[in-house]
N, C-alpha and C positions, 0 to 999 in steps of 0.2 A: 393505613400504610400506603405510601405512594407507589404507584406502578412506575416502571422504568421510563415510560414516555412522559410522565408527569414530574420527573425530577427537575428541580430548579437548576438553572445554569449557575455555576459558582461565581462569586463576586471577586475572585482573584484577578489581579492585574493582567496576568497572562495565563493561558491554559495549563502550562507546565507546572505552575505553582499549585495546581489542584492535586492533592495527594493521590487520589485514585487514578488520575490520568498519568501521573509520573510512575506509579507502580505498574500500570498496564504497559507503558512504554518499555520499562525495564524487563518485565516478564516476557514481552514479545521478543526483545533482543536476546534474552537468554534462550528462548526456544530456537531461534535461528542459529545461535552459536552451538547449541546442543546438537542440532541437525547436522551441522558441519563437522562436529567432533565425531559423531556416530559414523559418518561417511569416511572420515579419516581412519577410524578403527577398522572399518570394513576393507578399505584399501590395503592397509597393512596386513590384514588377515589374508586377503587374496594374493598379495605378493609373496607372503610367507608360504602359502600353499603351493604357489608356482615353484618356489625354490625347493620345496620338499619333493614335488613331483619331478623336478629336473634331476635331483639327486638319485631318485629311483631309476630314471632313465639311464643315467651314467652307470649305475650299478648293474642294470639289465638293459643293454642296448636294444633288445628286441621289444621293449615296452614302449613302442611309439605312441600308442593310444593315450598313455598317461601324459606324455609331452603335449599332445594335442589338446587334451582336456585342460592342462595347466595353462597353456597359451590362451585358451578361450576364457578361462576364469580371470586371468590377468588382464586381458583386453577389456572384458566387461567391467572389471573393477576400476580400471583407469578411466574408461568412458563415463561410468557412473559418477566417479569422483569429480571429473571435469565439469559435468553437468551440475552436480551439487555445489561445487565451488562457484560456478557462474550464478546460479540462482541465489545462493546464500549471500554472496558479495553484493548482488543487486538489492536484496532485501535489506542488508545492513546500510547500504547507501541511501535507500528510501527512508529508513528509520532515522538516519542522521538528518536528512532534510526535514522530515516530519518534526523532529525535536526543535530544529531552528525556527520552524513556523510556530510551534506550540510555545516557544519562548518569546515570540514577538506579538502574538494575537491572543485576545481573550476568547473564551468559548461564547458562542451564540447559539440560539436554538432555532431549528427549522421545524415547522409543524409536520412535515413529511418529506421523505426522499423516495422517489419512485424509480424503479428499475425500468429501463427502456428495452424494447426488443432489439435484436441484432447483436453483433459482436464487435469488439474493439481490441486490438492488440495490447493497448495500454491498460485494460481492465474492464470493469462492468460499466456499461453506459447508464448514466443516471441523470435525473433532474431534481433540483431542490425547489420545494414550494416556498415562495418568498412572501414577504408582507404584501398586503393588498395595495392596489394602486392608490397613490395619495399619501401612503405612509412613508416614513423615512427609511432609507436603505440602511444596511448594517455598516458599521464603521470600517473604513478601509476598502470598501467595494469600489471597483473601477468600472462596474457594469453601467450600461446606458439603457435607454428605452428599447434600443434595437436588440439587446441581449436577452430580453424576457419574452415569454410566451404566455398568452392568456387562453385558458380553456373556455369552452362554451358556458360553463357554470360560473365564470368570472375568477376562478383561482389563477394566481400568477405563478409561473414557473421560470426557473433559470434556463439558460442555454444548456444543451446536453454536455456533460462532462464524463470523465472516466474515473472511477473509484477502484482502487486496488488494495487488496489485503497483502501485507508484506510477505506472507507465507504462500498464499495461493491467489493468483491473479484473478480468478473467476469466482471466488467465494463471495456470497452475498447473504446478509442476514435480513430477512423480511421484516424484522421488528423495526427497522429504520423507516419503513413506510408509515409508521405510527408516530414518528418523531425522532429527531437526531440532533446531535451537537456538531458544530462546525467552527473551525478556526482557520482563517485565511481570507483570500479574496475570491468572491463568488465567480468572477469572470475569468480568473487565471488559474487558481488552484489553491489547495490547502490541505487540511486534515479533517476527516469525518469520523464520528464515533457514535456509539449508542449513548443515550442519556446515562450519565454516570462516568463516562470516559473509557468504557471498554470497547473492544472490537475496532481498534484504530485502523483507518484506511487512508491512504494518500490519494489526493484528488488532483487531476490535471486536465488540461484541455484534451479533447479527443485527437487521435492521430491524424485524422483527415483534416482537422483544423490546423494542427501544427505543420502539416506538410504544405499547406497553402500560405501560411504566415512565415515569410522568409525575411522578416525584419532583422537587420543587423543589430548588434549590441548585446544587451543583457539577456540572460536566459530567463525563462518563466520564473524559476525559483528566486532569482535575484530581484525580479520585478515584484514578486509577492512580498518579499522582505522589505523592499523599498516602499511599498504601499501600506505597511503596517502603521497602526495608530502611533503618533508621537515621533514618526521618522520623516516628517515633511521637510 
């Protein structure tokens, strides 16, 4: 029986044609929508409770403490919902972009993906272990020799990137250090997953790199899609 890191990359034309990948994407989207629905129910409950406490106050004008508690509950509920709406809409946007990349690129395998020290607002700082020098790069890569790093033992790594789980920006699965699948452009961004297509993460350039790159024109996402195989 094959271990996760030994699973073969599917031979589908694009990653989204892989049934397990497609199921994982849909399951992740359902979790985001469920989270937003639960927060909507909580908001309705909080506002209903506020209304009930307000009625109690009108019935008993001296019950000011109930009104204060009601206002506090309502305020917390609204703030919590605004935060949930912001995070869930951001997650759904990242999932839509991830799907467009999965529909444009095939899966490829990296021997390892290592987490780097430090923090990045865009996600977890990572590097991909690439093919050895002299071997052909992956299809669609726009990276050059200046974008790779060679360790003392001769292993070749990509430039540092940011990987983000759609639900939690700082979640990291250490199993990726023993092998991972990737769809996209190594130098610009793409989608990262555990072998088998689970644990989807969006990948982009680190914020400090994006802040220094003020090139006008297409966004990174548009550049990724434009660099896909067959779109020359």
